[in-house]
C-alpha positions as CSV (number, residue, x, y, z in Angstrom):
1,M,5.8,-187.4,90.6
2,S,7.1,-189.8,88.1
3,A,7.9,-192.4,90.8
4,S,4.3,-192.0,92.1
5,S,2.9,-192.6,88.6
6,E,5.0,-195.7,88.2
7,I,3.8,-197.2,91.5
8,E,0.0,-196.6,91.0
9,P,-0.5,-199.1,88.2
10,Q,1.1,-201.8,90.3
11,T,-1.3,-201.2,93.2
12,V,-4.5,-200.8,91.1
13,A,-4.0,-203.7,88.6
14,P,-4.1,-206.6,91.1
15,S,-7.3,-205.3,92.6
16,H,-8.9,-205.0,89.2
17,I,-7.8,-208.5,88.3
18,E,-9.2,-209.9,91.5
19,R,-12.6,-208.2,91.0
20,S,-12.7,-209.6,87.4
21,T,-11.9,-213.1,88.6
22,L,-14.6,-212.9,91.3
23,A,-17.1,-211.7,88.8
24,V,-16.3,-214.6,86.4
25,A,-16.5,-217.1,89.3
26,A,-19.9,-215.8,90.4
27,G,-21.3,-215.9,86.9
28,A,-20.0,-219.4,86.3
29,R,-21.4,-220.7,89.6
30,A,-24.8,-219.0,89.1
31,G,-25.1,-220.2,85.5
32,G,-24.1,-223.7,86.4
33,L,-26.6,-223.8,89.3
34,V,-29.5,-222.6,87.1
35,L,-28.6,-225.2,84.4
36,A,-28.2,-228.1,86.8
37,L,-31.3,-227.4,88.8
38,G,-33.4,-226.9,85.6
39,Y,-32.7,-230.4,84.5
40,L,-32.6,-232.1,87.9
41,T,-36.0,-230.7,89.1
42,G,-37.7,-231.8,85.9
43,L,-38.4,-228.3,84.6
44,V,-36.4,-229.1,81.5
45,G,-36.2,-232.6,80.0
46,G,-32.9,-233.9,78.8
47,P,-30.0,-236.2,79.5
48,L,-28.0,-236.6,82.7
49,V,-24.9,-235.2,81.0
50,A,-26.6,-231.8,80.7
51,A,-27.0,-231.7,84.5
52,V,-23.3,-232.8,84.9
53,A,-22.3,-229.9,82.6
54,G,-24.0,-227.6,85.0
55,L,-22.1,-229.1,87.9
56,A,-18.9,-228.7,85.9
57,L,-19.6,-225.0,85.4
58,I,-20.2,-224.6,89.1
59,T,-16.9,-226.4,89.8
60,F,-15.1,-224.1,87.4
61,G,-16.4,-221.0,89.2
62,R,-15.4,-222.4,92.6
63,C,-11.9,-223.3,91.3
64,L,-11.2,-219.7,90.4
65,R,-11.2,-218.9,94.1
66,M,-8.9,-221.8,95.2
67,D,-5.2,-222.6,95.2
68,R,-3.8,-225.4,93.1
69,V,-4.1,-228.2,95.6
70,D,-7.8,-227.4,96.4
71,Q,-8.4,-227.0,92.6
72,A,-7.1,-230.5,92.2
73,V,-9.4,-231.7,95.0
74,A,-12.4,-230.0,93.5
75,A,-11.7,-231.2,89.9
76,T,-11.2,-234.8,91.1
77,G,-14.4,-234.6,93.1
78,L,-16.4,-233.6,90.1
79,A,-14.8,-236.5,88.1
80,V,-15.8,-239.0,90.9
81,I,-19.3,-237.6,91.1
82,A,-19.7,-237.7,87.3
83,G,-18.3,-241.2,87.2
84,A,-20.7,-242.4,89.8
85,L,-23.6,-241.0,87.8
86,G,-22.2,-242.7,84.7
87,I,-22.3,-246.1,86.5
88,T,-26.0,-245.7,87.0
89,A,-26.4,-244.9,83.3
90,L,-24.4,-248.1,82.6
91,R,-26.7,-250.0,85.0
92,W,-29.9,-248.9,83.3
93,G,-28.6,-248.4,79.7
94,T,-29.8,-244.8,79.4
95,L,-28.6,-241.3,80.1
96,E,-32.1,-239.7,80.0
97,L,-33.2,-238.3,83.3
98,E,-36.9,-239.1,82.7
99,E,-36.0,-242.8,81.9
100,L,-33.8,-243.1,85.0
101,R,-36.7,-241.9,87.2
102,S,-39.2,-244.1,85.5
103,V,-37.2,-247.3,85.7
104,Q,-36.6,-246.8,89.4
105,A,-40.3,-246.0,89.9
106,V,-41.1,-249.5,88.6
107,L,-38.1,-251.6,89.8
108,G,-36.9,-249.6,92.8
109,P,-33.9,-247.6,93.7
110,T,-30.6,-248.4,91.8
111,I,-28.8,-249.2,95.1
112,L,-31.4,-251.9,96.0
113,V,-32.1,-253.6,92.7
114,G,-30.4,-256.9,92.0
115,P,-28.4,-258.8,90.9
116,E,-26.4,-258.5,94.1
117,T,-23.2,-257.5,92.3
118,A,-24.9,-254.6,90.6
119,A,-26.5,-253.4,93.9
120,V,-23.1,-253.6,95.7
121,A,-21.5,-251.7,92.8
122,A,-24.2,-249.0,93.0
123,I,-23.8,-248.7,96.8
124,V,-20.0,-248.3,96.5
125,A,-20.4,-245.7,93.7
126,A,-22.9,-243.8,95.8
127,A,-20.6,-243.8,98.9
128,A,-17.6,-242.7,96.8
129,A,-19.6,-239.9,95.3
130,T,-20.9,-238.7,98.7
131,L,-17.3,-238.7,100.0
132,A,-16.2,-236.8,96.9
133,L,-19.0,-234.3,97.5
134,A,-17.8,-233.6,101.1
135,L,-14.2,-233.0,99.9
136,W,-15.5,-230.9,97.0
137,I,-17.3,-228.7,99.5
138,A,-14.2,-228.5,101.8
139,A,-12.0,-227.2,99.0
140,L,-13.6,-223.8,99.2
141,P,-13.6,-222.0,102.6
142,L,-17.0,-220.6,103.7
143,R,-17.1,-217.2,105.2
144,G,-20.4,-215.4,105.9
145,F,-24.1,-216.1,105.4
146,G,-24.0,-215.5,101.6
147,A,-21.2,-218.1,101.1
148,W,-23.0,-220.6,103.1
149,T,-26.3,-220.1,101.2
150,W,-24.6,-220.3,97.9
151,T,-22.7,-223.5,98.8
152,S,-25.8,-225.0,100.2
153,L,-27.6,-224.5,96.9
154,E,-24.7,-226.0,95.0
155,T,-24.7,-228.9,97.3
156,L,-28.4,-229.4,96.7
157,A,-27.8,-229.5,93.0
158,V,-25.2,-232.3,93.4
159,A,-27.5,-234.1,95.9
160,L,-30.4,-234.0,93.4
161,A,-28.1,-235.5,90.8
162,L,-27.1,-238.4,93.1
163,V,-30.6,-239.0,94.3
164,T,-32.0,-239.0,90.8
165,A,-29.4,-241.6,89.8
166,F,-29.3,-243.8,92.9
167,W,-32.6,-243.4,94.7
168,G,-34.8,-241.3,92.4
169,P,-38.2,-242.7,91.7
170,K,-40.4,-240.6,89.4
171,V,-42.2,-237.8,91.2
172,L,-45.8,-238.5,90.6
173,L,-46.8,-234.8,90.5
174,G,-49.5,-234.0,87.8
175,M,-50.4,-237.6,87.1
176,E,-54.2,-238.1,87.2
177,E,-54.3,-241.8,87.8
178,V,-52.5,-241.6,91.3
179,S,-53.9,-240.3,94.6
180,A,-52.8,-237.2,96.4
181,S,-51.3,-239.3,99.2
182,E,-49.1,-241.1,96.6
183,I,-48.0,-237.8,95.1
184,V,-47.0,-236.5,98.6
185,A,-45.2,-239.7,99.4
186,S,-43.2,-239.6,96.2
187,I,-42.2,-236.0,96.8
188,A,-41.4,-236.5,100.5
189,G,-39.1,-239.5,99.8
190,W,-37.3,-237.5,97.1
191,A,-36.9,-234.5,99.4
192,A,-35.7,-236.7,102.4
193,A,-33.1,-238.5,100.3
194,S,-31.8,-235.2,99.0
195,A,-31.7,-233.6,102.5
196,A,-29.7,-236.6,103.7
197,V,-27.1,-236.2,101.0
198,V,-26.9,-232.4,101.6
199,I,-26.4,-233.0,105.4
200,A,-23.7,-235.7,104.7
201,G,-22.0,-233.5,102.2
202,I,-21.8,-230.3,104.3
203,G,-21.1,-232.2,107.5
204,G,-18.4,-234.1,105.9
205,G,-17.0,-231.0,104.3
206,L,-16.7,-229.2,107.7
207,L,-14.8,-232.2,109.1
208,A,-12.6,-232.3,106.0
209,R,-11.6,-228.7,106.6
210,L,-9.9,-229.8,109.8
211,V,-7.2,-231.7,107.8
212,E,-4.5,-230.4,105.4
213,P,-5.4,-229.9,101.7
214,R,-2.9,-232.6,100.6
215,A,-4.5,-235.1,103.0
216,R,-7.9,-234.2,101.5
217,L,-6.4,-234.9,98.0
218,A,-5.2,-238.3,99.2
219,V,-8.6,-239.2,100.6
220,M,-10.1,-238.1,97.2
221,G,-7.8,-240.6,95.6
222,L,-9.3,-243.3,97.7
223,A,-12.8,-242.2,96.6
224,A,-11.6,-242.4,93.0
225,L,-10.2,-245.9,93.6
226,A,-13.5,-247.0,95.1
227,L,-15.3,-245.7,92.0
228,L,-13.0,-247.8,89.8
229,V,-13.9,-250.9,91.8
230,A,-17.6,-250.1,91.5
231,A,-17.2,-249.6,87.7
232,G,-15.5,-253.0,87.5
233,L,-18.2,-254.7,89.4
234,M,-20.9,-253.1,87.3
235,A,-19.2,-253.9,84.0
236,G,-18.9,-257.5,85.1
237,T,-22.6,-257.8,86.0
238,P,-24.4,-260.0,83.5
């Protein structure tokens, strides 16, 4: 009887800890998703760093369900994505989401606006962030419809952040001085760019799952190196 009572806590405790960890992970991911999408869809005005905070909360929740190598991949991926977004803030001299959208509505997408060095830096940063997104997705295995749906929403949040920074003209919804066709065109372009990033991220993530975690970490290192090159180019732009 005493032996049975000694064994029971050892079998129950791990299950309780696992349930608690899953609950914390789910709460962090849900909270981060709501926070990020609130800012990135324009429902709430504020700085780009607030949206990045939401992505960080999502990443924290995802990391609770990974081993150490995949946690390193996910954390580095977040750093690369945040760094790429920071390069666009450096390019335009602002962290405000509304200002980032407005300046691109007038001058054009960040990756297309000269001088040439700045445009190349933006393209390299966007490519590094997209690669980081694919590896970030691959760090957490997907099993079942619910996991796919959740990860797709999280990928959409990252995609909206990248599109807002690199390709995001202001959505003309609710502006009286523009026609309905212009409003539709602005929304369609924003949606198409976001869908392209989501497809690239999930597709790349599926391919990345075919290689070993340490190999994914090495590739993430290359993405981080590319980001440093982009930062150097942007900093050297007159």
